[in-house]
N, C-alpha and C positions, 0 to 999 in steps of 0.2 A: 569477412574479407574487406579490404580497402579498395576503393575505386579511384577515379580521377581526382587528383588534388587531396588524396588522403581521406576523402569522404566515404561513408559506407555505401555499399551497393544495396539499395533498398529492395531490389528484385530478389535478393537472396533470402529475404525474410518471409516470403509467402510460398505456399505449396505450389501454386500455379506459376509463380514468378511473373513473367511479363505476358503470359497467355491469358486470354479471356476465360470465363467460367462457362465453357461449352456444354458441360453436363447439365447446366441449369435448364436448358430447353427440354431435354429428355425427362428430367425430374418433374418439370411442370406438366408435361403431357401425361406422364404416369399418374401424377396426383389428380389430374382432371379426369382422365378416361379410365384409369385403372388398368391392370394387366389384361384382363378379359376384354376391355374395350379396345385396347391396342391390337390384340390378337384378332378380334372381329374386323377391325378396319383393314389390317394387313390381308386377311383372308378375302375380304371384299375386293380389294385392289387386285389381288391375284386372279380372282374370278372374272373381273372386268377385263384384265389383260388376256385371259383365255378366250373370252367372248370376242375381243378384237382379233386375236390370232385366228379363230375359227372363221370369222367373217372375211378376213383377208384370204384364207385358204379356199373359201367358197367362191370368191369373186374371180371371174375369168381374166380380169385385167389388173389384178394385184398379185404380187409375189412376195412371200415371206422370205426374209434374208437371213434369219437366224432362229434357232429355237427360242421359245418364250418361256423361260423358267421362273422369272420374277415378274415384276409389274411393268416390264419394258417389252415393247413389240417393235421390231425393225422390219420394214417392208418397203416395197416400191411399187409405183404405178408402172405397169409393163403391158401396154395394150397389144392384143393379138392382131395380126394382119397388118402391122406397121413395120416398115423397114427401118428400124431404129437399132443402131449398133450400141455398144455399151456406153460410149462417150455421150451419145445423144440421149440415151436413157438417163444417165447421170445428170446431164444439163436440164432435161425435162423435169426430173424429180426435184432438183434444186429450185427451179422456177415454181413448181407446185408448192413447196415449202414456203418460199418467200411470198407467194401470192396469198396463201392461207394466213400467214402471219400478218401481212400488211392489211388484209381485209378484216382481221380481228374476230372472226367467227370461232376460231379454235387456235390452239398453239401446239406445234410440234417442232422438233428439232431434227438434227441429222446425226448420222454416224457413218464412218467409212468402214465398210466390212469387205475384206478381201479386195481392197482397192476400188470398191463400188460405193456410190452414194446411196444411202438408205434413209428413208424417213424414219424417225425415231419417236415413239410415243412412250412416255413414262407416266404411269397413272399413280399419282400421289395425293391428289386433293380429295378431301373427305366428301365433297359435294358431287363428285363425278357419278353419273348415272348410266344405266344401260342405254337410255335414249341418247346420251352424249356420245357414247361409243358408236352407236348406229349412225348418228348424224355425221361423225367424223369420217367414217368409211364412205358415205355418200359424198361428202364434201371433197375428199381426195379424188374420188372417181370423176365427179363432175368438173372439178378444176382441171384434171388431166385432159378430159375431153375438150373443154373450153380452150385450153392452151394449145392443143394440137390443131384446132381450127384456125387459130390466129396466125 
């Protein structure tokens, strides 16, 4: 085909056209780790997410917001004995997330679930350990207590 000024559209001569070679990243991972290595890593991430979900379920001041079927866990800090309506819980959990992010000890994001603010942890890094998961639970709880006192 002819493009502007009668020149060829060079994008028409490549399989990917103007898109980048996104499959290269996956190909490199498979070359480096192999299929079994990737399966092991994914299984480990799923087990760490289940560890986090179980810790959230055990904690009296944490509440899981959704089932944890992948390596994502959504929960919130919901202290007992506090007169906090849903909007105040949302605001508190947003401040917990922002405080943890700004202090640099851990990184978590958020998700809106059923109109409620949830802390969202997605376990993807190969170096994540059980100790990291346990520390995160403590960090969220301690940060919540600290912010409520302020």
